[in-house]
C-alpha positions as CSV (number, residue, x, y, z in Angstrom):
1,M,74.7,117.9,127.9
2,G,72.6,114.3,127.4
3,T,72.9,111.1,126.3
4,S,72.5,111.2,122.8
5,G,74.9,114.9,122.6
6,T,77.6,112.5,124.6
7,K,77.1,109.5,122.8
8,Q,78.0,112.0,119.1
9,I,81.0,112.9,120.7
10,R,82.8,110.1,121.8
11,G,81.6,109.0,117.9
12,L,83.3,112.1,116.4
13,S,85.9,111.1,118.3
14,S,86.4,107.4,117.6
15,L,86.3,108.9,113.8
16,R,89.0,111.0,113.9
17,M,91.0,108.4,115.9
18,Y,89.7,105.6,113.0
19,L,90.9,108.1,110.3
20,F,94.6,108.7,112.2
21,F,95.4,105.0,112.2
22,V,93.7,103.9,108.8
23,Y,95.4,106.2,106.8
24,G,99.0,106.3,108.6
25,A,98.6,102.1,108.4
26,L,98.0,102.4,105.0
27,A,100.9,105.6,104.8
28,V,103.5,102.7,106.0
29,L,102.6,99.7,104.1
30,S,102.5,102.0,100.6
31,A,105.7,103.9,101.5
32,Y,107.3,99.9,102.5
33,L,106.4,97.2,100.8
34,P,108.2,98.2,97.0
35,V,111.1,98.2,99.2
36,Y,109.7,95.1,100.7
37,L,109.3,93.8,97.0
38,S,112.6,94.6,96.2
39,D,114.7,93.2,98.8
40,A,112.2,89.5,98.1
41,G,115.0,89.7,94.7
42,L,111.6,91.2,92.7
43,S,112.5,93.4,89.6
44,K,110.9,97.3,89.1
45,V,108.9,95.9,86.1
46,Q,107.4,92.8,88.8
47,I,107.1,95.2,91.6
48,S,104.9,97.9,88.9
49,A,103.0,94.8,88.0
50,L,102.1,93.7,91.6
51,L,101.1,96.8,93.0
52,A,99.2,97.6,89.8
53,C,96.8,94.9,91.0
54,G,95.8,97.4,93.4
55,P,94.3,99.9,90.9
56,F,92.9,97.6,88.2
57,V,91.1,95.4,91.0
58,S,89.7,98.8,92.6
59,L,88.0,99.5,88.9
60,L,85.7,96.3,90.2
61,A,86.0,97.2,93.9
62,N,85.0,100.4,93.9
63,P,81.7,100.2,91.9
64,F,80.9,96.8,93.6
65,W,81.2,97.9,97.0
66,G,79.9,101.6,96.7
67,Y,76.5,99.5,95.1
68,W,76.2,98.2,98.3
69,S,77.0,100.6,100.8
70,D,74.7,103.0,98.7
71,R,71.8,99.4,99.0
72,M,72.2,99.2,102.8
73,Q,72.6,103.2,103.7
74,N,75.4,101.1,106.1
75,V,79.0,102.7,105.6
76,R,80.2,102.0,108.7
77,R,78.9,97.6,108.1
78,I,80.6,97.9,104.6
79,L,84.0,99.2,106.7
80,Y,84.2,96.4,109.2
81,I,83.8,94.0,106.3
82,L,86.4,95.8,104.6
83,L,88.4,96.5,107.1
84,V,89.0,92.7,107.5
85,G,89.2,91.5,104.4
86,N,92.2,93.6,103.8
87,F,94.4,92.8,107.2
88,L,93.6,88.4,106.4
89,F,94.8,88.8,103.0
90,I,97.8,90.9,103.2
91,M,98.7,88.9,106.2
92,M,98.8,86.0,103.7
93,A,101.1,87.8,101.0
94,F,103.3,88.6,103.6
95,Q,103.7,84.5,104.0
96,M,103.5,83.4,99.9
97,S,107.5,82.3,99.1
98,S,106.2,81.9,95.4
99,V,104.8,84.9,93.1
100,V,101.5,83.4,91.8
101,F,99.8,83.2,95.1
102,L,101.7,86.4,96.1
103,Y,99.8,87.8,93.4
104,A,96.8,86.0,93.9
105,A,97.0,87.0,98.1
106,L,97.6,90.2,96.5
107,I,94.6,90.6,94.4
108,C,92.0,89.8,96.9
109,F,93.7,92.3,99.8
110,Y,93.2,94.8,97.2
111,F,89.6,94.2,96.7
112,F,89.6,95.2,100.7
113,Q,91.7,97.7,100.7
114,S,91.1,99.9,97.9
115,P,87.7,101.0,98.5
116,I,88.4,101.9,102.3
117,F,89.8,105.7,101.4
118,T,86.1,105.9,99.1
119,Q,84.1,104.3,102.2
120,S,86.1,106.1,104.7
121,T,84.9,109.7,102.6
122,S,81.6,109.1,102.4
123,L,81.4,107.8,106.3
124,I,82.8,111.5,107.0
125,L,80.2,113.2,104.5
126,T,77.0,110.9,106.7
127,A,78.8,112.0,109.8
128,I,78.6,115.4,109.5
129,D,75.2,115.8,107.7
130,G,73.1,118.2,108.8
131,T,75.5,119.6,111.1
132,D,78.1,122.3,111.6
133,Y,81.3,120.6,111.5
134,K,83.1,120.5,108.2
135,F,85.0,118.1,105.8
136,G,88.3,119.2,106.0
137,S,88.2,119.1,110.1
138,F,88.0,115.4,110.0
139,R,90.0,114.5,106.5
140,M,93.1,116.6,108.3
141,W,92.9,113.6,111.0
142,G,93.7,111.4,108.1
143,S,96.5,113.3,106.4
144,L,98.0,113.9,110.3
145,G,98.3,110.1,110.6
146,W,99.9,109.8,107.0
147,A,102.6,112.1,107.9
148,I,103.2,111.2,111.8
149,I,102.7,107.9,111.5
150,A,105.0,107.4,108.8
151,F,107.9,109.7,110.5
152,I,107.5,107.6,112.9
153,S,108.0,104.6,110.9
154,G,111.4,105.6,109.2
155,P,113.5,104.8,112.2
156,I,111.5,101.6,113.3
157,M,111.7,100.4,110.1
158,T,115.8,100.8,109.8
159,W,115.8,99.0,113.6
160,I,113.8,96.2,113.0
161,G,114.5,95.7,108.9
162,V,111.3,96.3,106.1
163,E,111.5,92.2,105.9
164,H,109.4,92.5,109.4
165,L,106.8,95.3,107.8
166,E,104.1,92.5,108.2
167,W,103.8,93.4,112.1
168,V,104.6,96.9,112.4
169,Y,101.2,97.2,109.6
170,A,99.4,94.2,111.5
171,A,99.5,96.6,115.0
172,L,98.8,99.5,113.6
173,M,95.1,98.0,111.9
174,L,94.6,96.3,115.7
175,C,94.5,100.4,116.1
176,C,91.7,100.7,113.7
177,F,89.9,97.8,114.9
178,V,89.6,99.1,118.0
179,N,88.5,102.7,117.1
180,A,86.5,100.7,114.0
181,I,84.3,99.3,116.5
182,R,83.4,102.2,118.6
183,L,82.2,104.1,115.6
184,P,77.8,104.5,115.9
185,D,75.7,104.6,113.2
186,F,75.6,108.2,112.3
187,S,72.3,107.2,109.8
188,P,69.0,108.8,111.0
189,P,66.9,106.0,113.9
190,M,64.0,105.1,112.2
191,G,62.1,101.4,112.9
192,K,62.7,98.4,111.1
193,S,59.1,98.7,109.0
194,V,61.0,102.1,108.0
195,Q,64.0,100.5,107.5
196,R,63.0,97.9,104.8
197,V,61.0,100.2,103.0
198,K,63.8,102.5,103.2
199,R,66.8,99.6,101.1
200,R,63.4,98.0,99.9
201,Q,63.1,101.6,98.0
202,T,66.5,102.1,97.2
203,A,67.2,98.3,95.7
204,E,64.8,99.6,92.9
205,M,66.6,102.7,92.0
206,Q,70.6,101.7,92.8
207,E,70.9,100.6,89.4
208,A,69.4,103.3,87.4
209,A,71.0,105.5,90.1
210,G,74.8,104.3,88.9
211,K,73.7,104.4,85.3
212,S,72.7,108.1,85.8
213,V,76.1,108.3,87.5
214,Y,78.7,106.8,84.7
215,R,76.6,108.2,81.6
216,N,76.7,112.2,83.0
217,K,79.1,113.4,80.6
218,Y,80.1,116.4,82.4
219,F,81.1,114.3,85.7
220,M,83.0,111.7,83.4
221,M,84.8,114.7,81.4
222,F,86.1,115.5,84.8
223,I,87.2,111.9,85.6
224,A,88.7,111.8,82.2
225,L,90.9,114.8,82.9
226,G,91.8,113.9,86.7
227,V,92.9,110.8,85.0
228,L,96.1,112.8,83.3
229,I,96.8,114.8,86.8
230,S,96.4,111.1,88.8
231,V,98.8,109.1,86.8
232,P,102.0,110.8,87.5
233,N,101.1,111.0,90.8
234,M,100.3,107.3,91.3
235,I,103.8,107.1,89.4
236,N,105.3,109.1,91.8
237,S,103.9,107.0,94.8
238,T,104.9,103.6,93.6
239,F,108.6,104.7,92.8
240,M,109.7,107.4,95.1
241,S,111.0,105.4,97.8
242,L,113.0,103.0,95.3
243,F,114.1,106.3,94.0
244,I,115.3,107.3,97.4
245,Q,117.1,104.4,97.5
246,D,118.9,105.1,94.3
247,L,120.1,108.7,95.4
248,G,121.9,106.9,98.4
249,G,118.4,107.3,100.9
250,S,117.7,105.0,104.1
251,L,114.7,104.3,104.8
252,T,114.3,106.9,107.6
253,Y,115.0,109.0,104.4
254,V,111.5,107.4,103.0
255,G,109.6,107.8,106.0
256,L,110.4,111.9,106.0
257,A,109.7,111.7,102.6
258,I,106.3,110.7,103.6
259,F,106.4,112.7,106.6
260,M,107.3,115.7,104.2
261,S,103.9,115.1,101.9
262,S,101.6,115.3,104.4
263,I,102.3,117.0,107.3
264,F,100.4,120.0,106.4
265,E,97.4,118.9,104.3
266,A,95.9,119.4,107.8
267,P,95.9,123.6,108.0
268,I,95.3,123.3,103.8
269,F,92.0,121.3,104.8
270,M,91.0,123.8,107.2
271,L,91.9,126.7,105.3
272,L,89.7,124.9,102.2
273,D,86.8,124.5,104.8
274,R,86.8,128.7,105.9
275,Y,87.2,130.2,102.3
276,L,86.6,127.8,99.2
277,S,83.6,128.6,97.5
278,K,81.2,126.4,96.7
279,H,80.6,127.5,93.2
280,K,81.6,125.3,90.6
281,S,83.6,127.6,88.1
282,H,85.3,128.7,91.2
283,M,87.0,124.8,92.4
284,L,87.2,124.3,88.6
285,F,89.5,127.3,88.1
286,C,91.1,125.7,91.7
287,I,91.3,122.6,90.4
288,M,93.0,123.9,87.1
289,I,95.8,126.0,89.4
290,V,96.6,122.9,91.9
291,S,97.5,121.0,88.3
292,I,99.3,123.4,86.8
293,L,101.7,122.8,90.4
294,F,101.3,118.7,89.9
295,T,103.0,119.6,86.5
296,L,105.7,121.7,87.9
297,R,106.5,119.1,90.9
298,W,107.0,116.4,88.6
299,F,109.6,118.3,86.4
300,F,111.2,119.6,89.8
301,M,111.5,116.1,90.6
302,S,113.4,115.2,87.0
303,M,116.0,117.6,88.1
304,V,116.8,116.1,91.8
305,V,120.8,114.8,92.8
306,S,119.8,114.0,96.2
307,P,117.2,112.3,98.6
308,T,117.2,115.9,100.7
309,M,116.1,117.5,97.5
310,V,112.9,114.6,97.5
311,L,112.0,115.7,100.8
312,F,111.8,119.6,99.5
313,I,109.7,118.6,96.8
314,Q,107.3,116.2,98.7
315,L,106.1,119.7,100.6
316,M,104.4,120.4,97.3
317,H,101.9,117.0,97.5
318,C,100.4,119.0,100.6
319,I,99.0,121.7,98.1
320,T,98.7,119.7,95.1
321,F,97.3,116.7,96.3
322,G,95.8,117.4,99.3
323,C,94.0,120.7,97.3
324,Y,93.3,118.2,94.6
325,M,91.9,115.6,96.7
326,Y,89.2,118.2,98.8
327,I,88.5,120.2,96.3
328,G,87.5,117.4,94.2
329,T,85.5,116.0,96.3
330,Q,83.4,118.8,97.5
331,F,83.0,119.1,93.3
332,T,81.1,115.7,93.2
333,E,79.4,116.5,95.6
334,Q,77.6,119.2,94.4
335,I,76.9,117.4,91.4
336,I,75.7,114.1,92.8
337,P,72.8,113.2,94.5
338,R,73.2,112.3,97.9
339,E,71.4,108.3,97.7
340,Q,73.9,108.2,95.2
341,R,76.6,109.6,97.0
342,S,79.1,106.3,97.6
343,S,78.8,105.6,93.9
344,G,79.6,109.6,93.2
345,Q,82.6,109.5,95.4
346,A,83.7,105.7,94.1
347,A,83.6,106.7,90.6
348,Y,85.7,109.9,91.5
349,S,88.5,107.5,93.1
350,L,88.7,105.7,89.6
351,S,90.3,109.0,88.6
352,W,93.0,109.2,90.9
353,N,93.5,105.3,92.4
354,G,91.8,103.2,89.8
355,I,91.8,103.9,86.1
356,S,95.3,106.0,87.0
357,G,96.8,103.6,89.4
358,V,96.6,100.7,86.2
359,I,98.4,102.6,83.9
360,A,100.7,104.2,86.7
361,G,101.8,100.8,87.2
362,A,102.9,99.7,83.8
363,L,104.3,103.0,82.2
364,G,105.8,104.1,85.3
365,G,107.5,100.3,86.1
366,F,108.7,100.1,82.2
367,L,110.3,103.6,82.2
368,Y,112.2,103.1,85.0
369,Q,113.4,99.7,83.9
370,N,114.4,101.5,80.8
371,Y,115.1,105.5,80.9
372,G,115.5,105.9,84.1
373,P,113.6,108.1,86.9
374,R,114.4,111.2,85.7
375,V,113.2,110.7,82.0
376,M,110.2,108.9,84.0
377,Y,109.4,112.2,85.8
378,T,110.2,114.2,83.3
379,I,107.6,112.4,80.4
380,T,105.0,112.5,83.8
381,G,105.0,115.9,83.4
382,F,104.3,116.4,79.8
383,I,101.1,114.3,80.8
384,S,100.3,116.7,83.2
385,I,100.7,119.6,80.9
386,I,97.3,117.9,78.8
387,G,95.2,117.3,82.0
388,V,96.4,121.1,82.8
389,I,95.0,122.3,79.3
390,G,91.8,120.2,79.6
391,F,90.9,121.8,83.1
392,I,91.6,125.1,81.6
393,M,88.7,124.4,78.5
394,M,86.5,122.8,81.0
395,W,86.8,125.9,83.1
396,V,86.1,128.3,80.4
397,Q,83.3,126.1,79.5
398,E,81.7,126.1,83.1
399,T,82.1,130.2,83.0
400,R,80.1,130.4,80.1
401,H,77.6,128.1,80.5
402,N,76.4,126.8,84.1
403,Y,76.1,123.4,83.6
404,E,72.7,122.0,85.5
405,Q,73.4,119.1,88.2
406,L,72.2,115.5,88.2
407,P,68.7,115.2,89.1
408,T,67.8,113.6,92.3
409,S,65.5,110.4,92.4
410,S,62.0,112.3,92.2
411,G,63.8,114.7,89.4
412,T,64.2,117.7,90.9
413,P,67.9,119.2,90.0
414,M,69.5,119.6,93.3
415,D,70.5,123.3,95.0
């Protein structure tokens, strides 16, 4: 095996471990930050408002970093900046005793944290471009990190106390840094003069490219329906740990719930890699079925009476969110030109993180505080039903009128 082949293998191994730790770190933070804030004396409305800062900031952060990633044609460099900013501002947030300064620190933190998933997805797609590797075979490492590290973190957080969450997160982020700096440049090799020309050309067409993504009615309809499906999921992600505690569950139960939600995502991704059809109508049909399962999941959550029941219902997350995220990523890849990849994936992420998170933070906190978790989950079930109806209509239209993909920069439709 040649030197280049050895470097590629090492680079892909570093990519897998990077995904493992970055998803694991964010799993721990998302699971225990609401509990940390609750123990600090904040109300559920205050907690939801603080956590809604992330999705709100992502409305700006995802397009901003997607633009610079496309312009620089260097996802790895963008990730370095995001990881450093992520670490510095969350450490500052843990030191704040004033709610005002806590808001400020978290706003800065989310500006760097919210695009990490999107840029990591772009990094995977760039790394496997032109190879026989499948997206799911790499994304599954993120799911494994989310599940395994969340599972291990439960007993650890019970032992050391949630007030020491910052040290657990810092240790995981250190592992992310170690693997991130070992990532090679997956872009095709080219001379400096070619790089300058390419960057200049990319900068010239970037503004028009971004507009073509956001002005596409078909893609924007997909995004809008995704918001209706993702708002309930974001509400659950924000308040599930508090719901478990209200039911009498410990921090160990919180870790188990996160573990159950993602441990089977890896085989789901492998199955989708093998069997998912690339035909748009088939992918829309699958998203429609997944949306129905989401609806059932929220109605089941409205009826639970013990933390153990939450654990079993969380198993549905592997199928619902895992399939929705994977198929939506592939669907976006199908209809967005390659040079607009980061911008397209950033727009897609708005449907399950940005816009959805803003609505979920305001609506979820209000419903939980005033009407309780069971009413909250019942309402989220009806929201999902509206999304299901929309996807059914979109699928019917797709089967009748095959949609032509967005044109590339040369004006030629993609295959």
